[in-house]
C-alpha positions, 0 to 999 in steps of 0.5 A: 176562048176558054173552056173551064172543064173538058171538051169532048167531041164524039160521034159527030158527022163533022169534017172540021172544028170551025166555030172553035176558032177563038178557043185558046185554052181547055182546062181539062182534056180534049177528047176526040172520039168516034167521029166518022167524017172528021179529017183534021183539027181545022178550027183549033189553030188558036188553041195553046193549052190543055190542062189534061190530056189530048186523046184522039181515038177511033176516028176512021176518017182523020188524016192528020193533026192539022189545026193543032199547030198552036198547041204548046202545053199538054197537062197529061197524056198524048194518045192517038189510038185506032185512027184508021187513016191517020198519016201524020201528027207533024203539026204537034211541033209546038209541044215541048213537054207533057205531064203524062205519057205518049201513047201511039197505038194501032194507027195503021197508016201512020208512017213516023212520029214527026211532030213529037221531036220538040218534046223534052220532058214527059211524066209517064210511059212511052207506048208505041204499039201496033202501028203497021207501017210506022218506020221511024220513031226518031222524033222521040230522041229528045225526051229526057230519059229520066222523065220516062217513068212507069206511072202507068206500069209500062215504062217503055213499050215498043211492040208489034210495029213490023216496019220499025227497025231502029230503036237505039236512040241515045235516050232510050239506050240510057233508059234500057241501061237501068234495071228492068224492075225499076224501068219496065220495058216491053220490046218485041214484034218489030224489025231488025235492030228493034226486033226485041229488047236484046236486039236494041241493047246490042244496037245500043252497045254498037252506038256507044262504041261508035261514039268512043271512036268519034271522040278518039278521032 
């Protein structure tokens, strides 16, 4: 039911995690790396708490985050890196905060960040980079902008996501209104109103004008 330490699942030819069905808490991190056949997290439905990070990297057969719907507390980072067939992370809706950053990097089939919409507080960076078909990042809009901090040195990175056209979320606009030396940012290689930092700032200005118009009405 409890692992006092880390749980690492790496290089295993398994398709699910059945057998861990009674696991409720891991006091360290959950690392899932380089499992060629793993398709989901089925078997971890009762897991609620991670003391450290959720790190899911280099799992070529992983399709989704199913099995993590019971997860509510993540002590540090959320990272999904280089999962070739990952299509969605929508099962993470129970997570309301994390003590670290959110890093979504090089997941070529991931279409949206749905599943992260209930996260209100983080404790480090947001990095969304190199996701080929990702077109919607609005699930990030509820994160308190004051909790986006450059602990990892990056602050806010939205880079090389060629289908992402809208980044002018109100909280990200608030973050970008601060000086770059205290609130680092790297925005480039995206589409349309998220093409680069200047495009996002311009879209944020339009958003502000629209808000004023609505209040006037």
